[in-house]
N, C-alpha and C positions, 0 to 999 in steps of 0.2 A: 917813642917811648910811651906817650900817652895812650896810644892805641893798644900796646902791648899790656899796660896796667889794666885798660878797660876790658881787654880780652880775659886776662887772668881772672879779674873779678866776675866777669860773665860766666867763666867756666865753673867757678866755685859756686855761683848762684844756681846755674842749670844742673850741676852735678849734685848739689845737696838738695834741691827741689825735686829732681827725678830720682834720687838714690843711686846714681850712675856716676862712676869714675870715668871722666872724659879727659882727653888731651887734645891739643891743638894740631891741626894738620894744615899745611900751606901748600899750594901748588907750586912746582918748581919755578914757574915765572913770576911767583909771588902776586898774582892778580886776584886769587880767591883763597879763602881759607873757611874752615869749619871746624867743629869739635867733633871727635869720634870716641867712641868707648876704648878706653886705654888698653884693654885686654883683647881687643879685635886684631887679627893679623892682616897686614897690609901686603898687597900684591899689585904690581904694575901690569896692566893688560896691554898686550902689543896692538898696534893699529895707528890710524892716524885720523883724528888725534888720539894719543893714548888715553887710556882711562885708568883709574886707580880703584881698586876693590878692597874692601875691608870685611873681613869675615868673622862671625861670632866664633867664640871657642867651641861651641858644640856643633859648628858647621851648619846650623839651620838657617841663618839670617845672612844678608849681604847688604852693604852699602857701596854703591858704585857712583863714581863721579867722573864727568869728562867735560871738555870745553871746546867749543867751536868759536874761531875768531874771524873777525873781518866780514860778518854777515850783513847783507842789506835786509833790514827788516822794517816793516811798516811801524808807525808810532804805537799802535797797539799790537801786541803779539797774537797772531792768529791761534785760534783755539786748536786747529789742526796739528800744531807743532808738537804737542805731546802725543798725540795719536800715532804720529809717523814713527815713534820709537816703540810703539806697542801694535804692529799691524794684525797680529793674530790673537790678541787678547781683547777682553771685553772691559769696557769702562764701567766701574762700580758706582762712581760718584759723578756728580756734575763737574765740569771743569771750573775751579775757582780762580779768580784773579786775585794774586797776592803780592804783598811787598815785604821787602826784608832790607837789611843794611846795605845801602848802595845798589839796590836792584829792585826791579819788578818782574813778575812773572805768573807762571800758571802751575796749579797743582791738581792732580787726579789720581785716583786709586783705580787699579786694574786687577783682573783675575784672569788665569789662563781658562781654556775652554773645558778642562776636565776639573775646574775649581779647586785644584791642589796647591797652586802657587799664587801669592798675592803680592802686589806692589803698590807703594806709594811713590808717585813720580813728580818732580819739580824741575820745571824749566825756569832758570832765573836770568835775566838779561841786565846787562850794564853797557850801554852804547851798542857797539857791534858784536859784542861777545854774548854767548849764551852758554851757561853751565846747565848740564843735565845731571840731576841725581836721582838714582832709582834705589829704593829701599825695599827689600823683598825678604819674604819668609813663607814657609808653608802655611796655607790657609788656616789650618787647624792651631798653628802656633803663632800666628801673627799678633794677636793680643799681647802676648808676652814682650813683644819688641816695640809696641805702639810708643811707649814713653821714650825710649831710645831714639826712635825715628823723629819724634816730635822735637827732642832736644837737638839733634843733629840739624834738622831743617831750620829751626829758630836761630841756630848759631851762624848760619851761612853769612858770610861778608864778601862783597866784590868791590873791586877797585883798588887802586894803588894809593 
């Protein structure tokens, strides 16, 4: 109950600070959760493990999240971990080592070869579980979604 009250308060603060109406989304196994824009459409993507995508009403932007469980990882996450998800894209920023609620991880921005699509990517780890969040939009429209992407990233919580 205490966590739920804290999350509702966080949602209100993040929502009012960024001017975005957010709702809580929790993974089916209840291991991770984050806030997503309330008006974005959710779809479950097939695969193993499955991923979940949230698309903006105008269809320009997407937030995608997936999890990998039972990984044997070194104490410090290898920087190459993010690049594995973007084999054909170019890193726009240096890889940043970041921390969040119940996790440590990596963050980096990418762009495709034509420089028409841009991503912010986060690999967040708690124990042997890694959550990958990718947030994308066309390069020319990316700035419109930066506050939303920042709010989503800051709201990520891992662990039961």
